[in-house]
N, C-alpha and C positions, 0 to 999 in steps of 0.2 A: 211259346208266346208268338202271337201273330206278328209277322214281319210286314212292314209298311214301306212302300215306295211312293214318294210324292213327286209329281211331275209339274215342273214350273217353279223356278225360284225367284218369282217377282216379289212385289211388296208384301203379299200375303203368304205365298208359298214358302219363303225362307223362314219367317218366324214360326209358321206352322210346323215346319220340319224341326226347328230348334226346340219347340215345345215338346214334341214327342221324344226327342233325344234326351232332354232333361228329365223326362219321366221314365227313362231307361227302357223305352220301347225300341226294339230294333227297327231302324229307319234308314232309308237311303234317299238322297236327293238327286233328282235328275234335272238337267237344264241343257238346252241346245248349245248355249254359249258357256264356255268354261269359266269365264271371269265371275259369273254370279254364284259359282260354287265355292269360291275361295273362303268365305266366312265359315262354311261347313267343314272344309278341309282343315282349317285352323283349329276347329273344335273336335277333330278326329271323327267326324261323322262320315260314313261312306257316301261317295258321290260318283256320278257317271254322266257322260254326255252320250251314252249309248242307250237308246230306249229299250232295246231287247234285254240288256243287262239289268235294267231297273225292273222290267216285267218279270224276269227270272227270279229276282231277289224277293219280290213282294208277294205275300199272300193277299194283301189288300193294296190296291193301286188307287191313290188319291190324285185326282186331276185338278190342278190349279193353273192350267194353261190359259193363255190370253183370250182365246175365242174358239169357236167350233172348228174353224179351218186349221188352227194349230193342233187341236185334238186329233183330227183326222190325219194330219201329216205325221204326228209323232207316234201314235199307237195303232193307227188303222191303215197305214200306207203299205204295209206288207201283210202277208197272210198269216199273221201271228195267232196262236191259240191262247185263249184265256181260260182253259180248263183248270178248275180248282182255284180260280182267282175271283176276287170280288172287286169290281171297279166302282169307286165312289166319286161322282162328279160334284165338286164343291165350288167351282167358279160360277160366273153368271153367263148362262146361255139361254136361248129361247126354248120354250116348252117343246116345240116340235123337234128341235135339235136334240133335246134330251131323250125324247121318245125314239128318235132314230138311233141314237147311241145304244139305248136299251136293246133294241132289236138286233143291232150288229154284235154287241157283246154276247148276248144270249146265243146268237147263231154260231159264235165261235167257242161256245162251251162255258162261258163265264156267267157270273151274276152281276147285276147292275142296280145301283140306286143313286139317287141324287141327294145332296145335302148342302145346298148353298147357304152362305152365311151373311149376316148383316153386322157390320162393325169393321174395324181396321186394326192396324198394328198394335195399339195399346190394348185392345180387347183380346187379341190373340194371346199376348203375353200374360194377361190376367186371367185367361180362361173364361172370358165373359162375352163371347160372341153370341148373337142370336142365331141359332142353327135350325134350319127348316128341312125336314126330311120327306122325300118322295120315295116311298118303298112299301113293301108289305109289312104288316105288323110284326111278323116273325123276323124280318131283316132289321127292322127298327130296334127290336129288343136285342138282337144279336150284336149290333154294333154300338149299343149304348156306352159300354166302357170306353171305346175309342172316342166317341163324340164328346164325352164328358171331360176330356182333356181340353176341349175348346169352349164348351158351353155348360153352364150349370143345369140347364133344363132344355135339352133338345126337344123339338116339337114335331110330331108326325102330322104332316099336312094331308097326305093321301097318296094315291098311286103316282108313279113316275110322270112328271109333267106338271103336277100340281104345285110342288115346291118351287120349281123353276118359274112358274107363272107368278107366284107370290113374290119371289125375289125381284123379278122384273118390275112388278107393280110398285114395290117399295123403292127401287132405284129411280124410277121415273119421278117419284115424289121428291127425291133428293134434288133433281133438276128443277122441279117446280118451286119448291121452298126456297132454294138458293137464288134462283133467278128473280123471284118476286121481291126478295129481300134486297138483292143487288140493285134492282130497278128503283125501289124507294130510297135506298141509300144514295144512289147517284143523283136522283132528283133533289133530295134535300141538300146535298153538297152544293149543287148548282144554285139553289135558292138561298144559301147561306144560313140554313137552320142548324142549330146546335145538334150534333150527332149524339152527344151525351144525353140531352133532353129527350131526343127521339127514342133512345134505348131505354131510358127510365120509364117512359110512358108505355113503350112496347112490352117491356118485361112485366108490367102490371096488367096487361090486357090478355084477352082470350086469343089474341093473334100470335102470341109468342111461341117460338120453338127454340129449344136449346142450341140447335145448329146455328142460329143467328149469332150468338155470342162466340161460338167456336170460329166463325168465319169473319167476324167483324174486323179484327186487327189485320188480318191478311188483306182484306179489301181496302181498308183505309190506307195501309202502308204500301200496298202493291207488292207484297212479298209472298210469292207462291212456291218458294223452294221447299225441298223435303216433303213432298206430298204424301198423304196417306191414301189418296185416291186421285190420280191425275185426270186432267181435262179430257184427254183422248179416250180414257176408259168410260167416262161419263157419256161422251158422244156415242161410243159403241153401244152402250146400254139404251140410250135414247133411240138409236136406229133399230135395235132389236125390238123395242116396244112398239115403235111405229110400224115395223113390218108385221108384227104379231096382231096388230089391231086394224090393219089396212082394209080388210074385207069382213070385219066383224060387227058392222052397224054401230061403231063407236066413233064419235066425232073427236079426232085427235089433233085438231087444228091448233089448239093451244100449245101442245108439245112440239108441233112443227115450228112454231114461232121461236120456242126456246132452242130448238135444234139450230136455227139460223144464228142465234146469239152465240151459242157454243162454237159453231163453225167459225164465226167472226173472230172469237177469241183465239182459236187455233191458228187462223191466218195471220194473226198478230204475233205468233211465235210462242204461245202459252200452252201448247199441246202436252208438254211434259210437266207443267206446273200443277199445283193443287187446283182442283176444280172450282174453287172460289174465284179463279181467274176469269170465270165467265163474266164477271163484272166489267172486264176489259172489252167484252163483246157488246156491252150496253153503251159504253162511252163512245162518243163520236170520233 
């Protein structure tokens, strides 16, 4: 049976590791800080803070690290070989970063593909993530059994870089939808208009998106604890999208405005809270 090492025990990496362990797939969790490995240790899942040990363990190396810099530091900082290894990048990075990883991993003897996911902790646990794959058709078929632990219907998007681009495009929509909802909500609160009536009308309109109801209570109550996706990660993805579109004849000024809103929320201390805290960046 294929052995899997998962790198990065953040909000997604931890439940993804637990998911494979419950499916009786040999899995090891890696994290730079030991405290995030404690839940796995309690469940008798092998863990390590040594990246080489995780590389040696896994036939398949899944990357759920925070960003491209972390990936380079953890698995590319030494002259490690990836011979007979397959590296699957599942976090959100830029298309050009994914292509760079592809070249580096192949140069060191390994195979590389990308499989970013849309969804959060509940979808991991239920196996209902939306999983987008950038790979060859042969790689896509080979890794279907693994992917189906996370998603009922993984989708092949195209070659490496294509899935990363799609994931980035979707994540910038998270910023857009949430910010426009937060702006309307803040305006109506100032005007003294009933939020219940606003939501009733919105739900019956073509403007409605389910994420509005998911974030409504957090925004009204100002409770951003226990995030599934923190504000600082949303800003990271906004920055990646802006960088990727800077010289591509795409007017990204609307997202730059949202970027300033999210930065304002972070300056108010909400960087680790749920990204619905961007409403705090709209408030005066």
